[in-house]
C-alpha positions as CSV (number, residue, x, y, z in Angstrom):
1,M,-4.3,-34.9,16.5
2,K,-2.5,-34.3,13.3
3,R,-5.2,-33.6,10.8
4,K,-3.6,-35.3,7.8
5,D,-3.4,-38.5,9.9
6,F,-7.2,-38.5,10.6
7,L,-7.7,-39.1,7.4
8,K,-12.5,-35.4,-6.7
9,T,-14.5,-31.1,-10.9
10,I,-17.9,-30.2,-11.8
11,S,-19.3,-27.2,-13.7
12,A,-21.2,-24.5,-12.0
13,G,-24.4,-25.4,-13.9
14,S,-24.2,-29.1,-13.1
15,A,-23.4,-28.4,-9.5
16,A,-26.4,-26.1,-9.1
17,L,-28.7,-28.6,-10.9
18,A,-27.5,-31.5,-8.8
19,A,-28.0,-29.5,-5.6
20,A,-31.5,-28.5,-6.6
21,T,-32.6,-32.0,-7.4
22,A,-30.8,-33.7,-4.5
23,F,-31.6,-31.3,-1.7
24,P,-34.7,-32.4,0.4
25,Q,-37.7,-30.2,-0.2
26,S,-38.2,-29.8,3.6
27,V,-34.8,-28.2,3.8
28,I,-35.4,-26.0,0.8
29,A,-38.7,-24.8,2.4
30,K,-36.9,-24.1,5.7
31,R,-34.3,-22.0,3.9
32,Q,-36.8,-19.9,1.9
33,G,-36.7,-16.2,2.8
34,R,-33.5,-16.6,4.9
35,R,-30.1,-15.6,3.6
36,W,-26.7,-15.3,5.3
37,N,-23.8,-13.2,4.0
38,S,-21.1,-15.7,4.9
39,K,-17.4,-16.1,4.1
40,N,-16.3,-19.7,4.0
41,Y,-12.9,-21.4,3.7
42,T,-11.2,-24.8,3.6
43,W,-8.0,-26.0,5.3
44,V,-5.7,-27.6,2.7
45,S,-3.3,-30.2,3.9
46,H,-2.9,-32.4,0.8
47,H,-0.2,-30.9,-1.5
48,G,0.7,-33.9,-3.6
49,D,-1.5,-33.1,-6.6
50,S,-0.2,-31.8,-9.9
51,D,-0.9,-28.1,-10.6
52,D,-3.7,-29.1,-13.0
53,E,-5.3,-31.3,-10.3
54,A,-4.9,-28.5,-7.8
55,R,-6.7,-26.2,-10.2
56,R,-9.6,-28.6,-10.4
57,R,-9.8,-28.6,-6.6
58,L,-9.7,-24.8,-6.5
59,E,-12.3,-24.5,-9.2
60,Q,-14.6,-26.7,-7.1
61,I,-13.9,-24.6,-4.0
62,K,-14.7,-21.4,-5.9
63,K,-17.8,-22.7,-7.5
64,S,-19.1,-23.9,-4.2
65,G,-19.0,-20.3,-2.8
66,L,-15.9,-20.5,-0.6
67,K,-13.8,-17.4,-0.2
68,G,-10.4,-18.8,0.3
69,I,-8.0,-21.5,1.4
70,L,-5.7,-22.1,4.3
71,P,-2.8,-24.3,3.0
72,S,-0.5,-25.9,5.6
73,G,2.6,-25.3,3.4
74,Q,3.8,-24.5,-0.1
75,Y,2.4,-21.0,0.4
76,E,3.9,-19.4,-2.7
77,R,2.7,-22.2,-4.9
78,W,-0.9,-22.0,-3.6
79,V,-0.8,-18.2,-3.8
80,G,0.0,-18.4,-7.5
81,L,-2.7,-21.0,-8.2
82,A,-5.4,-19.4,-6.1
83,E,-4.9,-16.1,-7.8
84,E,-6.4,-17.7,-11.0
85,F,-9.6,-18.2,-9.1
86,D,-9.7,-15.0,-7.0
87,L,-9.4,-17.0,-3.8
88,E,-7.7,-15.7,-0.7
89,V,-4.7,-17.6,0.8
90,H,-4.1,-17.7,4.5
91,A,-0.9,-19.3,5.8
92,W,-1.8,-22.2,8.0
93,W,1.2,-22.6,10.3
94,I,1.8,-25.4,12.7
95,T,3.3,-23.5,15.6
96,L,4.3,-25.4,18.7
97,Q,4.0,-29.0,17.6
98,R,7.4,-29.5,15.9
99,G,7.6,-33.2,15.2
100,G,8.8,-32.6,11.7
101,D,11.4,-30.0,12.6
102,N,14.6,-32.0,12.5
103,Y,16.8,-29.0,13.0
104,L,15.2,-28.2,16.4
105,I,15.0,-31.9,17.5
106,E,18.7,-32.5,16.7
107,N,20.1,-29.2,17.9
108,H,17.8,-27.9,20.6
109,P,16.0,-30.8,22.3
110,D,16.2,-28.8,25.6
111,W,13.6,-26.3,24.1
112,F,10.9,-28.9,24.1
113,M,8.1,-29.6,26.6
114,V,8.6,-32.1,29.5
115,N,5.8,-34.0,31.1
116,R,5.1,-34.5,34.8
117,N,7.1,-37.7,34.8
118,G,10.2,-35.7,33.7
119,D,10.1,-37.2,30.1
120,S,10.9,-34.9,27.2
121,S,8.3,-34.9,24.4
122,V,11.3,-35.5,22.1
123,D,12.2,-38.7,23.8
124,K,8.8,-40.0,24.8
125,P,6.1,-38.2,22.8
126,A,2.5,-38.8,23.9
127,Y,0.2,-40.7,21.6
128,V,2.2,-40.5,18.3
129,D,5.8,-40.1,17.4
130,Y,5.4,-36.6,15.9
131,Y,4.0,-35.1,19.2
132,K,7.1,-33.2,20.0
133,W,6.3,-29.8,21.4
134,L,8.3,-26.6,21.8
135,C,7.9,-24.9,25.2
136,P,6.3,-21.5,24.8
137,T,8.0,-20.2,28.0
138,R,11.5,-20.4,26.6
139,P,12.7,-17.1,25.1
140,E,14.9,-18.8,22.6
141,A,12.0,-20.9,21.3
142,Q,9.9,-17.7,21.0
143,E,12.7,-16.1,19.0
144,Y,12.9,-19.1,16.7
145,L,9.2,-18.9,16.0
146,M,9.3,-15.2,15.4
147,K,11.9,-15.8,12.6
148,Q,9.5,-18.3,11.0
149,V,6.7,-15.7,11.1
150,D,9.0,-13.3,9.2
151,Q,9.4,-15.9,6.5
152,I,5.7,-16.1,6.1
153,L,5.2,-12.4,6.1
154,A,7.7,-12.1,3.3
155,I,4.9,-13.4,1.0
156,S,2.9,-10.2,0.5
157,E,-0.2,-11.9,-0.9
158,I,-0.8,-13.9,2.3
159,K,-4.0,-12.5,4.0
160,S,-3.2,-13.8,7.4
161,V,-0.9,-15.9,9.5
162,H,-3.1,-18.7,10.7
163,L,-1.8,-20.4,13.9
164,D,-2.5,-24.1,14.6
165,Y,-1.2,-26.4,17.4
166,I,-0.8,-23.3,19.4
167,R,-1.4,-25.1,22.7
168,Y,-0.1,-27.8,25.0
169,P,-0.4,-31.5,24.1
170,D,-3.8,-33.0,24.9
171,V,-3.8,-33.8,28.6
172,I,-7.1,-35.6,27.8
173,L,-8.1,-36.7,24.3
174,P,-11.6,-36.1,22.9
175,I,-13.8,-39.1,23.9
176,Q,-13.9,-40.6,20.4
177,L,-10.1,-40.7,20.0
178,Q,-9.3,-42.5,23.3
179,P,-10.1,-46.0,22.0
180,V,-7.9,-45.4,19.0
181,Y,-4.9,-45.5,21.5
182,D,-6.5,-48.1,23.8
183,I,-6.5,-45.7,26.7
184,V,-9.1,-44.4,29.2
185,Q,-8.4,-40.8,30.4
186,D,-10.8,-40.4,33.3
187,R,-8.4,-37.9,34.9
188,E,-5.2,-36.1,34.1
189,Y,-2.3,-38.6,34.0
190,P,1.3,-37.5,34.4
191,E,2.5,-38.8,31.1
192,Y,0.2,-36.5,29.2
193,D,0.5,-33.5,31.5
194,Y,2.9,-30.7,30.2
195,C,5.0,-28.6,30.8
196,Y,7.4,-29.2,33.7
197,C,10.6,-28.3,32.0
198,E,13.2,-26.3,34.0
199,A,12.2,-23.0,32.4
200,C,8.5,-23.4,33.3
201,R,9.3,-24.6,36.9
202,A,11.8,-21.8,37.5
203,K,9.5,-19.1,36.1
204,F,6.5,-20.3,38.1
205,K,8.6,-20.6,41.3
206,D,9.9,-17.1,40.8
207,L,6.3,-15.7,40.4
208,H,4.5,-17.8,43.0
209,G,7.1,-19.3,45.3
210,E,6.2,-22.9,44.6
211,D,7.6,-25.7,42.3
212,P,4.7,-27.2,40.3
213,I,6.4,-30.6,40.3
214,D,5.5,-30.8,44.0
215,F,1.8,-30.5,43.5
216,T,-0.1,-33.6,44.4
217,K,-3.1,-32.7,42.3
218,P,-1.9,-30.1,39.7
219,E,-5.2,-30.3,37.8
220,D,-6.9,-28.6,40.7
221,H,-4.3,-25.9,41.1
222,E,-5.9,-22.8,39.5
223,V,-2.8,-20.6,39.6
224,W,-0.7,-23.3,37.8
225,N,-3.3,-23.8,35.2
226,R,-3.6,-20.1,34.7
227,F,0.1,-19.8,34.3
228,R,0.1,-22.3,31.5
229,Y,-2.8,-20.6,29.7
230,N,-0.8,-17.3,30.0
231,Q,2.3,-18.8,28.4
232,I,0.4,-19.5,25.2
233,T,-1.5,-16.2,25.3
234,H,1.7,-14.2,25.7
235,L,3.2,-16.0,22.7
236,V,0.1,-15.4,20.6
237,N,0.0,-11.8,21.5
238,Q,3.7,-11.3,20.7
239,I,3.0,-12.8,17.2
240,A,0.0,-10.5,16.8
241,V,2.1,-7.4,17.3
242,K,4.6,-8.5,14.7
243,V,2.0,-9.6,12.2
244,R,-0.1,-6.4,12.5
245,N,3.0,-4.2,12.3
246,R,3.5,-5.7,8.8
247,G,-0.1,-5.0,7.8
248,T,-1.3,-8.6,8.0
249,K,-3.9,-10.3,10.1
250,L,-3.6,-13.0,12.7
251,T,-6.1,-15.9,13.0
252,A,-6.0,-19.3,14.7
253,A,-7.5,-22.8,14.7
254,V,-8.5,-23.6,18.2
255,F,-10.4,-26.3,20.2
256,P,-14.2,-26.2,19.8
257,T,-15.3,-24.2,22.9
258,P,-13.4,-22.2,25.5
259,D,-14.1,-24.7,28.2
260,I,-13.0,-27.7,26.1
261,A,-9.9,-25.8,25.0
262,R,-8.9,-24.9,28.6
263,S,-9.5,-28.3,30.0
264,L,-8.1,-30.5,27.3
265,V,-5.1,-28.5,25.9
266,R,-4.5,-25.5,28.3
267,Q,-5.7,-23.1,25.5
268,N,-7.5,-20.0,26.8
269,W,-8.1,-18.6,23.3
270,P,-10.8,-16.0,24.2
271,D,-7.9,-13.9,25.7
272,W,-5.9,-13.9,22.5
273,S,-5.5,-10.9,20.2
274,L,-6.9,-12.3,17.0
275,D,-8.6,-10.9,13.9
276,A,-10.7,-14.1,13.4
277,V,-11.0,-17.4,15.2
278,F,-11.5,-20.8,13.6
279,P,-12.8,-23.3,16.3
280,M,-12.6,-26.9,15.2
281,I,-16.2,-27.9,16.1
282,Y,-15.8,-31.5,15.1
283,N,-19.0,-32.8,16.6
284,H,-18.3,-36.5,16.0
285,F,-15.1,-36.3,18.0
286,Y,-17.3,-35.6,21.1
287,H,-20.1,-38.0,20.2
288,K,-22.4,-35.1,19.3
289,D,-24.9,-34.6,16.5
290,A,-25.0,-31.6,14.1
291,R,-27.1,-29.6,16.5
292,W,-24.1,-29.4,18.8
293,V,-22.3,-27.3,16.2
294,G,-24.7,-24.5,16.9
295,E,-24.5,-24.9,20.6
296,A,-20.7,-24.8,20.5
297,V,-20.8,-21.6,18.3
298,A,-23.1,-19.9,20.8
299,E,-20.9,-20.9,23.7
300,C,-17.9,-19.4,21.8
301,R,-19.7,-16.2,21.0
302,R,-20.6,-15.7,24.7
303,E,-16.9,-15.5,25.7
304,M,-15.2,-14.0,22.7
305,P,-15.2,-10.4,21.6
306,K,-18.4,-9.5,19.7
307,T,-16.5,-7.9,16.8
308,T,-14.2,-10.9,16.1
309,P,-15.5,-13.1,13.3
310,L,-15.8,-16.9,14.0
311,Y,-15.5,-19.4,11.2
312,C,-16.8,-22.8,12.4
313,G,-14.5,-25.7,11.5
314,L,-16.3,-28.9,10.2
315,Y,-14.6,-32.3,10.0
316,I,-16.0,-33.6,6.7
317,P,-15.0,-37.4,6.7
318,E,-17.4,-38.3,9.4
319,M,-20.4,-36.1,8.2
320,S,-23.1,-37.1,5.8
321,A,-24.0,-34.6,3.1
322,I,-27.1,-33.5,4.9
323,E,-25.1,-33.1,8.1
324,V,-22.8,-30.7,6.3
325,S,-25.6,-28.4,5.3
326,Q,-27.3,-28.7,8.7
327,A,-24.0,-27.8,10.5
328,Y,-23.7,-24.7,8.3
329,E,-27.2,-23.6,9.2
330,Y,-26.7,-24.3,13.0
331,A,-23.4,-22.4,12.9
332,M,-24.8,-19.4,11.1
333,E,-27.9,-19.2,13.3
334,N,-25.7,-18.9,16.3
335,G,-23.4,-16.2,15.2
336,A,-20.8,-17.7,12.9
337,A,-19.4,-15.6,10.0
338,G,-19.0,-18.8,8.0
339,V,-17.6,-22.3,8.0
340,T,-14.2,-23.9,7.3
341,I,-14.2,-27.4,6.0
342,F,-11.5,-30.0,6.5
343,P,-10.3,-31.5,4.3
344,D,-11.5,-30.3,0.8
345,H,-9.9,-33.3,-1.1
346,T,-12.2,-35.8,0.7
347,M,-15.4,-33.9,-0.1
348,S,-17.8,-36.1,-2.1
349,E,-19.9,-34.6,-5.0
350,E,-23.0,-34.9,-2.8
351,Q,-21.3,-33.1,0.1
352,W,-20.2,-30.2,-2.3
353,N,-23.8,-30.0,-3.6
354,Y,-25.4,-29.7,-0.2
355,L,-22.8,-27.2,1.0
356,S,-23.0,-25.0,-2.1
357,R,-26.8,-25.1,-1.9
358,V,-26.9,-23.4,1.5
359,I,-24.0,-21.1,0.8
360,L,-25.0,-19.8,-2.6
361,Q,-28.8,-20.0,-2.3
362,G,-29.3,-19.7,1.4
């Protein structure tokens, strides 16, 4: 789902004092003698503040021990502001979900994904109106995206290109989100199953001699599922070559575990050529408590390259302050290099206090 739709500064001394007085003694005792050298970040989707208000947000981010920000737009503005606080800026880029790209929608609707019913995501988007998705198989769509990468890379201060929505539409939503749309997804239904456009069908038929539209139970067809994983993987790895040739890194926001990513959104991200991965381990979306954050991190680490850093994504609006600190601990204990919070502008003073306590004094 679109993060912005799912949805105040304090001095360093007062933050440390509040954290020390508010933090439960049992947690403090648990943390004594243990320290993690983590790097921590926040996704930034809210851009409407004045520059002064943005500076107050960045001051809080810096004082809480975070290393950088990942803004979803206005990259040059955020680079200039973040420089004042010695914060990294990574360009969070919405890749295949192009619901706001009026040029593409008006001029190249044939580049978009088609579901098993034959409906284009332009004409009949799943779930919400902005769920209009470029097909990764089409060379012309790939070329269009590569030109956008060039525009990001023109900003030399950007530390990485950070991919998001680099997947297919959710064939099955996380369990907590299904009631929001008054649907029950106990199996894969054709209106949510992508992509069956002419380009995908022709390429698959050329490779394997079958037309996937003819499959009676496509969810059980391992070769067809692998084909779709590979379309995304191929695109990511193409982008990786371009980005690294320009001396920049490639990172990505992905679904919380490899199995969940493959089964819900055809995203086989352990195969991607990434410099760091940011799995969105939003435990409440899956009706899980904070302990699941550690379990999910451990599952990710078992499949992904040992040398690739993992920054565990936390969805703040549904977490208590103590859950935020617990989730950080569980993530770090299981091999995370840090956490990434979303979104920073909804963080309460209490949440900031708990998070900065484990980051700065952990």
